[in-house]
VOBA-681300 format. One record per residue: residue in one letter; x, y, z of N, C-alpha, C, O, CB in turn. Coordinates in steps of 0.1 Angstrom, whole numbers, padded with zeros to 4 digits, always signed. Glycine has a CB too. Layout:
REM residues N
AXYZXYZXYZXYZXYZ...
REM end
This chain:
REM residues 206
X+1961+0948+0926+1962+0958+0918+1968+0955+0903+1963+0960+0893+1970+0968+0925X+1979+0945+0902+1985+0942+0891+1977+0933+0884+1977+0933+0872+1998+0937+0892X+1970+0924+0890+1960+0914+0884+1949+0921+0875+1946+0918+0864+1953+0906+0895X+1943+0933+0884+1933+0942+0877+1937+0948+0865+1931+0947+0854+1928+0953+0885X+1950+0955+0866+1954+0960+0853+1958+0950+0842+1955+0952+0830+1967+0970+0855X+1963+0939+0845+1966+0929+0836+1952+0925+0828+1951+0926+0816+1973+0916+0843X+1941+0921+0837+1928+0916+0830+1923+0928+0821+1920+0926+0809+1917+0912+0841X+1923+0940+0827+1916+0951+0819+1924+0953+0805+1918+0953+0795+1917+0966+0827X+1937+0954+0806+1948+0954+0794+1943+0945+0783+1941+0949+0772+1963+0948+0799X+1941+0931+0789+1938+0922+0778+1925+0924+0771+1923+0921+0759+1939+0908+0782X+1916+0929+0780+1902+0931+0773+1901+0944+0764+1891+0946+0756+1891+0933+0786X+1912+0953+0766+1913+0965+0758+1920+0962+0744+1919+0970+0734+1920+0975+0765X+1927+0950+0744+1936+0948+0731+1928+0947+0718+1934+0950+0707+1943+0935+0733X+1914+0944+0720+1907+0941+0706+1902+0956+0700+1897+0957+0689+1892+0930+0708X+1904+0967+0708+1902+0980+0704+1910+0985+0693+1906+0993+0685+1903+0989+0715X+1922+0981+0692+1932+0985+0682+1926+0979+0669+1928+0985+0658+1947+0979+0686X+1920+0967+0669+1914+0962+0655+1902+0969+0651+1898+0968+0639+1910+0946+0655X+1895+0977+0660+1883+0984+0658+1884+0998+0655+1875+1005+0650+1874+0982+0670X+1897+1004+0658+1896+1020+0658+1893+1026+0645+1888+1037+0645+1910+1025+0663X+1896+1019+0633+1895+1026+0622+1880+1029+0616+1877+1038+0609+1904+1019+0611X+1870+1019+0621+1857+1019+0617+1846+1017+0629+1834+1015+0627+1856+1007+0607X+1851+1019+0640+1844+1018+0652+1834+1030+0653+1836+1041+0649+1854+1017+0664X+1822+1026+0659+1812+1037+0665+1811+1034+0679+1813+1024+0684+1797+1038+0659X+1806+1046+0685+1805+1048+0700+1791+1050+0704+1786+1061+0701+1812+1060+0705X+1783+1043+0711+1769+1046+0713+1765+1046+0729+1768+1036+0735+1760+1036+0706X+1759+1055+0735+1757+1055+0748+1747+1045+0752+1739+1041+0743+1753+1067+0751X+1746+1039+0765+1738+1027+0766+1734+1029+0782+1741+1036+0790+1747+1012+0762X+1722+1022+0785+1719+1022+0800+1713+1007+0802+1706+1002+0794+1709+1034+0805X+1716+1003+0813+1712+0986+0817+1707+0988+0829+1710+0997+0837+1725+0975+0819X+1697+0978+0831+1689+0978+0843+1689+0961+0846+1688+0954+0836+1673+0985+0840X+1691+0957+0858+1689+0942+0861+1688+0939+0876+1690+0948+0884+1701+0934+0854X+1686+0927+0880+1686+0921+0892+1695+0908+0892+1696+0900+0882+1672+0917+0896X+1701+0906+0903+1709+0895+0906+1706+0887+0917+1700+0892+0926+1721+0899+0908X+1708+0874+0918+1705+0866+0928+1716+0857+0932+1723+0852+0923+1694+0859+0926X+1718+0856+0945+1728+0845+0949+1737+0853+0961+1735+0865+0965+1739+0839+0934X+1747+0844+0965+1756+0849+0973+1757+0845+0989+1748+0837+0992+1755+0862+0971X+1764+0848+0997+1765+0845+1011+1755+0855+1017+1753+0866+1013+1781+0847+1017X+1747+0850+1027+1738+0856+1036+1744+0867+1045+1752+0862+1053+1731+0846+1044X+1743+0879+1044+1750+0889+1052+1742+0893+1065+1747+0896+1076+1753+0902+1042X+1728+0893+1062+1719+0897+1071+1706+0890+1071+1702+0885+1061+1716+0910+1069X+1697+0888+1083+1686+0883+1082+1677+0892+1090+1679+0894+1102+1687+0870+1086X+1667+0896+1084+1656+0905+1091+1642+0899+1091+1638+0890+1084+1656+0919+1084X+1634+0904+1100+1621+0900+1102+1611+0911+1100+1612+0921+1106+1619+0894+1116X+1601+0910+1091+1591+0920+1090+1578+0914+1093+1576+0902+1090+1591+0927+1075X+1568+0922+1097+1554+0916+1100+1548+0913+1088+1539+0905+1088+1545+0926+1107X+1552+0920+1076+1545+0915+1065+1550+0906+1055+1543+0899+1048+1542+0926+1057X+1564+0905+1056+1571+0895+1047+1576+0881+1053+1578+0871+1047+1583+0902+1041X+1577+0884+1069+1582+0873+1076+1598+0874+1076+1603+0885+1077+1577+0859+1069X+1605+0864+1076+1619+0864+1077+1624+0865+1062+1620+0857+1054+1625+0852+1085X+1633+0875+1060+1641+0877+1046+1655+0879+1049+1659+0880+1061+1636+0890+1038X+1663+0878+1038+1676+0878+1039+1683+0887+1029+1678+0888+1018+1681+0864+1039X+1695+0893+1032+1702+0900+1022+1715+0893+1020+1722+0890+1029+1705+0916+1026X+1716+0890+1007+1728+0882+1003+1738+0890+0993+1734+0899+0986+1723+0869+0995X+1751+0885+0995+1762+0895+0990+1762+0896+0975+1768+0904+0969+1776+0891+0995X+1753+0884+0968+1753+0888+0954+1741+0894+0949+1741+0897+0937+1756+0877+0947X+1731+0896+0957+1717+0900+0952+1717+0916+0952+1726+0922+0958+1706+0895+0961X+1708+0921+0944+1705+0934+0944+1701+0939+0930+1703+0932+0920+1717+0941+0949X+1695+0951+0930+1690+0958+0918+1705+0966+0913+1712+0973+0920+1676+0969+0922X+1707+0964+0900+1718+0971+0894+1715+0979+0882+1710+0974+0872+1728+0961+0890X+1718+0992+0884+1715+1002+0874+1728+1009+0870+1735+1014+0878+1704+1012+0878X+1730+1008+0855+1743+1010+0848+1743+1020+0838+1731+1022+0833+1749+0997+0841X+1750+1026+0834+1752+1035+0822+1767+1034+0816+1776+1031+0824+1749+1050+0825X+1768+1037+0805+1781+1036+0796+1780+1038+0783+1773+1047+0778+1787+1023+0797X+1789+1029+0776+1790+1030+0761+1792+1017+0754+1796+1008+0760+1801+1038+0758X+1790+1015+0743+1791+1006+0734+1800+1008+0722+1798+1016+0714+1781+1004+0731X+1811+1000+0722+1821+1003+0711+1820+0992+0702+1824+0981+0706+1835+1005+0715X+1816+0994+0687+1813+0984+0679+1817+0987+0663+1820+0999+0660+1798+0981+0681X+1817+0979+0655+1821+0982+0643+1811+0970+0632+1809+0959+0636+1839+0981+0642X+1807+0976+0621+1799+0968+0613+1806+0957+0606+1799+0947+0603+1793+0975+0603X+1818+0958+0605+1829+0949+0599+1832+0938+0610+1837+0927+0605+1842+0958+0596X+1830+0939+0623+1836+0931+0633+1825+0926+0641+1816+0934+0646+1846+0939+0642X+1823+0912+0644+1813+0907+0653+1816+0911+0668+1807+0910+0676+1812+0892+0652X+1827+0916+0671+1831+0919+0685+1826+0933+0688+1828+0942+0680+1846+0918+0688X+1819+0933+0701+1815+0945+0706+1818+0947+0720+1816+0939+0729+1800+0946+0705X+1824+0959+0724+1829+0962+0738+1820+0972+0745+1816+0982+0739+1844+0967+0738X+1818+0967+0758+1809+0976+0766+1815+0979+0779+1820+0971+0788+1795+0970+0768X+1815+0994+0780+1822+0998+0793+1810+1006+0803+1803+1016+0799+1835+1009+0789X+1809+1001+0815+1797+1005+0823+1801+1009+0836+1811+1004+0841+1787+0993+0823X+1795+1017+0842+1796+1021+0857+1782+1022+0862+1772+1026+0856+1804+1037+0860X+1781+1017+0875+1767+1016+0881+1766+1015+0894+1776+1017+0901+1761+1005+0878X+1755+1014+0899+1752+1015+0914+1744+1000+0917+1734+0997+0910+1742+1030+0919X+1749+0991+0927+1740+0980+0931+1736+0981+0944+1743+0986+0953+1747+0968+0930X+1724+0975+0947+1720+0979+0961+1709+0969+0964+1703+0964+0955+1714+0994+0962X+1707+0965+0976+1697+0956+0980+1693+0963+0994+1702+0967+1002+1702+0940+0981X+1680+0965+0997+1674+0968+1010+1663+0960+1017+1654+0955+1010+1670+0982+1009X+1664+0958+1028+1651+0951+1035+1647+0960+1047+1655+0965+1054+1655+0935+1040X+1634+0960+1049+1630+0967+1061+1624+0958+1070+1616+0950+1065+1621+0979+1059X+1626+0958+1083+1623+0951+1092+1613+0956+1102+1611+0968+1101+1635+0947+1096X+1606+0949+1112+1598+0955+1118+1603+0967+1128+1596+0975+1133+1591+0945+1124X+1616+0966+1131+1622+0975+1141+1635+0982+1134+1644+0987+1141+1627+0966+1154X+1635+0983+1121+1647+0988+1115+1648+0985+1100+1639+0979+1094+1660+0983+1122X+1660+0988+1094+1663+0984+1080+1678+0982+1080+1685+0985+1089+1658+0994+1069X+1682+0977+1068+1695+0971+1065+1697+0973+1049+1688+0969+1042+1696+0955+1070X+1709+0980+1044+1712+0980+1031+1724+0975+1028+1733+0976+1035+1712+0992+1027X+1725+0968+1015+1739+0964+1010+1741+0971+0996+1733+0969+0986+1740+0948+1010X+1751+0978+0996+1754+0984+0982+1768+0985+0978+1776+0982+0987+1749+0997+0981X+1771+0988+0965+1784+0990+0958+1783+0997+0947+1772+1000+0942+1791+0977+0955X+1796+1002+0941+1796+1008+0930+1805+1000+0920+1817+1001+0920+1800+1021+0932X+1798+0993+0910+1806+0983+0900+1809+0990+0888+1801+0996+0881+1798+0969+0897X+1824+0988+0885+1828+0993+0871+1830+0980+0863+1835+0970+0868+1843+1002+0871X+1824+0981+0849+1825+0966+0844+1830+0970+0829+1827+0980+0823+1808+0956+0845X+1837+0959+0824+1841+0961+0809+1840+0947+0804+1844+0937+0809+1856+0967+0807X+1833+0947+0792+1829+0934+0785+1831+0934+0771+1829+0944+0764+1815+0931+0786X+1836+0921+0765+1840+0919+0752+1827+0908+0747+1827+0897+0752+1856+0913+0751X+1818+0913+0739+1808+0905+0736+1810+0900+0720+1815+0908+0712+1794+0914+0739X+1805+0889+0716+1806+0886+0702+1791+0883+0697+1782+0877+0704+1816+0873+0699X+1789+0889+0685+1775+0890+0679+1773+0878+0671+1783+0873+0664+1773+0902+0670X+1761+0871+0671+1757+0861+0660+1745+0862+0657+1737+0856+0663+1759+0846+0663X+1740+0870+0648+1727+0874+0646+1720+0881+0656+1722+0893+0657+1720+0863+0643X+1712+0873+0663+1702+0879+0674+1709+0879+0686+1704+0885+0695+1688+0870+0675X+1722+0870+0688+1724+0869+0703+1740+0875+0703+1748+0877+0694+1722+0851+0708X+1742+0877+0715+1756+0882+0718+1760+0874+0732+1752+0870+0741+1756+0900+0720X+1772+0872+0732+1778+0863+0743+1792+0866+0745+1800+0870+0736+1777+0848+0738X+1796+0865+0758+1810+0869+0761+1813+0871+0774+1805+0866+0783+1815+0880+0754X+1823+0879+0778+1825+0882+0793+1835+0893+0796+1839+0901+0788+1829+0871+0800X+1839+0893+0808+1849+0903+0810+1852+0906+0824+1850+0897+0832+1845+0916+0803X+1856+0918+0830+1859+0920+0843+1850+0930+0850+1847+0940+0844+1872+0923+0844X+1847+0929+0863+1840+0939+0871+1848+0942+0883+1854+0933+0889+1825+0934+0875X+1847+0956+0889+1855+0959+0898+1845+0967+0909+1840+0977+0905+1868+0968+0892X+1842+0962+0919+1832+0968+0929+1839+0976+0941+1846+0971+0950+1821+0956+0935X+1835+0989+0938+1840+0998+0947+1831+1001+0960+1819+1001+0959+1842+1012+0940X+1836+1002+0972+1830+1004+0984+1817+0995+0987+1806+1000+0988+1827+1017+0985X+1820+0983+0987+1809+0974+0993+1805+0978+1007+1814+0979+1015+1813+0959+0993X+1792+0980+1010+1790+0985+1025+1776+0977+1029+1766+0977+1021+1790+1003+1026X+1777+0972+1041+1764+0968+1047+1761+0977+1059+1770+0978+1068+1764+0952+1051X+1749+0983+1059+1746+0991+1070+1733+0991+1074+1725+0988+1066+1750+1003+1067X+1728+0994+1086+1715+0993+1091+1713+0995+1106+1723+0993+1113+1711+0981+1087X+1703+0997+1111+1701+0999+1125+1688+0993+1129+1678+0993+1121+1701+1015+1129X+1688+0988+1141+1676+0981+1147+1672+0986+1161+1682+0988+1167+1679+0965+1148X+1662+0988+1166+1660+0993+1179+1644+0987+1185+1635+0985+1177+1662+1009+1178X+1644+0986+1196+1631+0980+1204+1633+0975+1216+1642+0979+1223+1625+0971+1196X+1625+0965+1220+1626+0959+1233+1627+0944+1231+1621+0938+1222+1613+0964+1243X+1635+0939+1239+1637+0923+1237+1627+0916+1247+1619+0922+1253+1654+0918+1241X+1628+0903+1248+1620+0896+1255+1617+0899+1271+1607+0897+1277+1624+0883+1254X+1629+0904+1275+1628+0908+1288+1625+0921+1291+1624+0924+1303+1639+0907+1293X+1622+0930+1281+1617+0943+1283+1628+0952+1283+1627+0965+1284+1609+0944+1296X+1639+0948+1280+1651+0958+1278+1653+0964+1265+1653+0958+1255+1663+0951+1280X+1654+0977+1265+1655+0985+1252+1669+0982+1247+1678+0982+1255+1654+1000+1254X+1669+0981+1232+1683+0979+1227+1681+0988+1213+1670+0992+1207+1687+0961+1225X+1694+0991+1210+1697+0999+1198+1709+0995+1192+1720+0999+1195+1698+1015+1201X+1708+0985+1182+1718+0978+1175+1722+0985+1160+1714+0991+1154+1713+0965+1173X+1733+0983+1156+1735+0988+1143+1747+0980+1137+1755+0975+1144+1738+1003+1144X+1747+0980+1124+1755+0973+1115+1762+0983+1105+1756+0991+1099+1747+0962+1108X+1777+0981+1106+1783+0992+1095+1796+0984+1090+1807+0987+1093+1788+1008+1103X+1794+0973+1083+1804+0966+1078+1809+0972+1064+1802+0973+1054+1800+0950+1078X+1821+0975+1064+1828+0979+1051+1838+0970+1046+1847+0965+1053+1834+0992+1052X+1836+0966+1032+1844+0957+1027+1854+0963+1016+1851+0973+1011+1836+0947+1021X+1865+0956+1014+1875+0961+1003+1870+0961+0991+1861+0953+0989+1887+0953+1001X+1874+0970+0981+1872+0970+0967+1874+0956+0961+1884+0950+0965+1881+0979+0960X+1866+0951+0953+1868+0936+0948+1867+0934+0935+1858+0940+0930+1860+0928+0954X+1877+0926+0928+1877+0925+0914+1871+0910+0911+1874+0900+0917+1892+0926+0910X+1863+0910+0901+1856+0897+0898+1854+0897+0882+1857+0906+0874+1842+0897+0905X+1849+0884+0879+1845+0881+0865+1831+0882+0862+1823+0882+0871+1850+0867+0862X+1828+0883+0848+1815+0884+0844+1814+0875+0833+1824+0874+0826+1811+0897+0841X+1803+0867+0830+1801+0859+0818+1785+0864+0814+1776+0863+0822+1803+0843+0821X+1783+0869+0801+1768+0872+0798+1765+0866+0784+1774+0863+0776+1765+0889+0798X+1752+0866+0784+1745+0863+0770+1732+0871+0769+1725+0873+0779+1741+0847+0768X+1731+0876+0757+1720+0885+0754+1710+0882+0742+1715+0876+0732+1726+0898+0752X+1701+0884+0742+1691+0882+0729+1686+0896+0724+1679+0903+0732+1677+0873+0732X+1689+0901+0712+1685+0913+0706+1670+0913+0702+1667+0910+0690+1694+0915+0694X+1660+0918+0711+1648+0919+0708+1645+0929+0698+1637+0926+0689+1642+0921+0719X+1651+0941+0698+1652+0951+0688+1665+0955+0685+1674+0950+0692+1645+0963+0691X+1667+0965+0674+1680+0969+0673+1685+0977+0685+1697+0979+0685+1682+0977+0660X+1679+0982+0694+1682+0988+0706+1682+0981+0719+1689+0984+0728+1675+0999+0707X+1673+0972+0719+1670+0965+0733+1674+0951+0732+1670+0944+0723+1654+0965+0737X+1683+0948+0742+1688+0934+0744+1685+0930+0756+1686+0937+0766+1702+0932+0743X+1680+0916+0757+1677+0910+0771+1687+0900+0775+1690+0891+0767+1662+0902+0772X+1692+0900+0786+1702+0892+0788+1702+0883+0803+1694+0885+0812+1713+0900+0785X+1712+0874+0803+1714+0869+0814+1729+0870+0818+1737+0867+0810+1710+0857+0814X+1732+0873+0831+1746+0875+0835+1751+0868+0848+1744+0869+0859+1748+0888+0837X+1762+0862+0847+1767+0857+0858+1780+0862+0863+1790+0863+0856+1767+0844+0855X+1780+0866+0877+1791+0873+0882+1799+0865+0893+1792+0858+0900+1785+0886+0888X+1812+0865+0893+1821+0857+0902+1831+0865+0910+1842+0868+0905+1829+0847+0893X+1827+0868+0923+1832+0878+0930+1834+0874+0944+1824+0868+0949+1826+0889+0929X+1844+0877+0951+1845+0877+0968+1849+0890+0974+1858+0897+0970+1856+0866+0973X+1841+0892+0986+1843+0904+0992+1853+0901+1005+1854+0890+1010+1828+0909+0996X+1860+0911+1010+1868+0909+1022+1866+0919+1032+1866+0930+1028+1883+0908+1020X+1863+0916+1045+1858+0927+1053+1871+0935+1056+1881+0928+1058+1850+0923+1067X+1870+0948+1056+1882+0958+1058+1888+0955+1070+1900+0953+1069+1879+0973+1058X+1882+0954+1082+1888+0953+1094+1892+0938+1098+1898+0936+1108+1878+0960+1103X+1888+0930+1091+1893+0917+1093+1892+0909+1080+1882+0902+1077+1886+0910+1104X+1903+0909+1071+1904+0901+1058+1900+0886+1058+1896+0881+1048+1918+0900+1055X+1902+0881+1070+1899+0866+1072+1884+0864+1071+1879+0853+1070+1906+0859+1088X+1877+0873+1071+1861+0873+1070+1857+0877+1054+1858+0889+1050+1853+0884+1083X+1854+0868+1048+1849+0868+1034+1833+0866+1031+1826+0859+1038+1857+0857+1027X+1830+0872+1020+1816+0870+1016+1815+0867+1002+1819+0876+0995+1807+0881+1019X+1811+0856+0998+1809+0851+0985+1799+0859+0979+1789+0861+0985+1805+0836+0985X+1801+0865+0968+1792+0874+0960+1788+0867+0947+1780+0873+0939+1800+0888+0956X+1791+0857+0944+1786+0849+0933+1772+0850+0931+1764+0847+0939+1790+0835+0935X+1769+0855+0918+1753+0855+0914+1749+0852+0900+1758+0849+0892+1747+0870+0917X+1737+0852+0898+1733+0851+0884+1720+0859+0884+1712+0860+0893+1729+0835+0879X+1719+0866+0872+1707+0876+0871+1705+0878+0857+1712+0874+0848+1709+0889+0879X+1694+0886+0855+1690+0892+0842+1691+0904+0840+1690+0911+0851+1679+0890+0839X+1692+0912+0827+1693+0926+0826+1683+0928+0813+1678+0920+0806+1708+0931+0824X+1684+0943+0812+1677+0949+0801+1687+0960+0795+1690+0969+0803+1663+0955+0805X+1693+0959+0784+1702+0967+0778+1695+0976+0768+1687+0970+0761+1713+0960+0772X+1697+0989+0767+1691+0998+0758+1703+1006+0752+1709+1013+0760+1681+1006+0765X+1706+1006+0739+1716+1013+0732+1711+1024+0725+1703+1021+0716+1723+1006+0725X+1714+1037+0726+1709+1048+0718+1716+1049+0705+1727+1044+0703+1710+1060+0726X+1711+1055+0697+1717+1059+0683+1712+1052+0671+1716+1055+0660+1731+1058+0682X+1704+1041+0674+1699+1035+0660+1682+1034+0660+1676+1035+0671+1705+1019+0659X+1677+1033+0650+1662+1031+0650+1658+1019+0654+1663+1009+0648+1657+1033+0638X+1649+1016+0664+1646+1005+0667+1635+0997+0658+1625+1002+0654+1642+1006+0680X+1639+0984+0656+1628+0977+0649+1628+0961+0654+1638+0955+0656+1631+0978+0634X+1616+0957+0656+1615+0943+0663+1617+0933+0652+1614+0936+0640+1600+0941+0669X+1622+0923+0655+1629+0913+0647+1620+0901+0645+1623+0892+0638+1642+0909+0653
REM end
């Protein structure tokens, strides 16, 4: 917890230099990440064998951008929902969490680049499977793995397609620990793309 407070405090320091002339704009962000440790493998008649990995998933976020015309630094504060689900022939499994993210990005004409911290609440792998095995015996299996809240780092670069829309790449570095057995960890490192839309400006293609 001390580590988390320290990293967030360092990220918040630039706000003091922007306080007099900053503007706050609401924003939404959608993306998909790839990578991480395999948490579950399922089989579907349509897709064959598929896997759920700790870093993968759709990420939907909303928050605010703090920026100033006199300062190339832009701060973003986001809360979201990240999830990935697979449907098997005899059940389904879902991996989800609630990420809180704070970023400091520097603007250079059409580009933004920087990084920050992310804190994932309630990472959870859940699912159930039922059917008959090769011997004709009926089974009903379930998974309900809850992981501790996890702190990680984020690096991000984006290209401003319009005054409102930014298309970006994001790398996340994080590790999850199983609640009932901290010796069991899941590498959640990932790389993905996102689309960021900021409200409050007239959009013009460049």
